[in-house]
C-alpha positions in Angstrom: 30.4 22.2 -11.2 33.9 20.9 -9.5 35.3 17.6 -9.7 34.9 17.2 -6.1 31.3 17.4 -6.6 31.2 14.4 -8.5 33.2 12.4 -5.8 31.0 9.6 -4.0 30.5 10.6 -0.2 32.7 8.6 2.1 31.6 5.1 3.5 31.3 6.6 6.9 28.6 9.1 5.8 25.3 7.9 7.3 22.4 8.8 4.9 19.8 10.8 6.8 16.3 9.1 7.0 13.5 11.0 5.6 9.7 10.1 5.1 8.2 10.0 1.6 6.8 13.5 2.0 9.9 15.1 2.7 11.5 13.1 -0.2 9.0 14.6 -2.4 9.2 18.0 -0.9 13.2 17.8 -1.7 12.4 16.6 -5.3 10.2 19.8 -5.6 12.8 22.1 -4.2 15.1 20.5 -6.9 12.8 20.8 -9.6 12.7 24.6 -8.8 16.7 24.8 -9.0 16.8 25.4 -5.3 19.5 23.9 -3.0 18.4 20.8 -0.8 20.0 18.6 1.8 21.0 15.0 0.6 17.9 12.8 1.3 17.4 9.1 1.0 14.5 6.7 1.3 14.1 4.6 4.4 12.9 1.0 3.7 9.7 0.0 5.5 9.8 -3.5 7.3 9.1 -5.9 4.9 5.5 -7.3 4.7 4.4 -10.8 5.0 4.6 -12.3 1.5 1.1 -12.7 -0.1 -0.1 -16.1 -1.4 -2.5 -16.9 -4.4 -5.8 -18.2 -3.3 -8.2 -19.9 -5.9 -12.0 -19.6 -5.2 -15.0 -19.8 -7.3 -17.5 -17.0 -7.7 -20.5 -16.6 -9.8 -20.7 -14.3 -12.8 -23.0 -11.9 -10.6 -20.6 -11.8 -7.5 -17.5 -11.4 -9.8 -19.5 -8.2 -11.3 -20.2 -7.0 -7.8 -16.7 -7.5 -6.7 -15.1 -5.7 -9.7 -17.9 -2.8 -9.4 -17.2 -2.2 -5.6 -13.2 -2.2 -6.3 -13.8 0.3 -8.9 -15.9 2.4 -6.8 -13.6 2.1 -3.9 -10.6 2.7 -6.0 -9.2 -0.7 -4.5 -7.8 -3.7 -6.0 -10.1 -6.4 -5.8 -7.7 -8.6 -3.7 -7.4 -5.6 -1.2 -11.1 -5.5 -1.0 -11.5 -8.8 -0.2 -8.7 -8.8 2.5 -10.5 -5.8 3.9 -14.1 -7.6 4.2 -12.4 -10.9 5.4 -10.7 -8.5 8.3 -14.1 -6.8 9.0 -15.7 -10.2 9.1 -13.0 -11.6 11.3 -13.9 -8.8 13.8 -17.4 -9.6 14.4 -18.5 -11.9 17.1 -19.6 -15.3 16.2 -23.3 -14.4 16.7 -22.8 -11.3 14.5 -20.9 -13.7 11.8 -23.9 -16.3 11.9 -26.6 -13.4 11.6 -24.9 -11.7 8.7 -24.5 -15.1 6.9 -28.1 -15.8 7.5 -29.5 -12.5 6.2 -27.3 -12.8 3.2 -27.9 -16.5 2.0 -25.4 -16.7 -1.3 -24.7 -19.9 -3.2 
């Protein structure tokens, strides 16, 4: 290794954008000792910040939520957000029918 290899790239050098998959492929090549091009991660657009919400569940509903989240390998929050998104996509008549079919305290 020469001292030139230790120098930082110039400030004008633009990093190449890469996807996560190409970054992982580059890391695999690096681990195998093969030469690879300079790769950098590109930040995604920031998502809207999440806010905490409090609500009350019965013990049975909480057990069902935990079981479904584990079965789907999702966080409970994401499962709830997914269900709310799906519910919001139903027509008002479908929403009323669903609520009437599953009367829950």
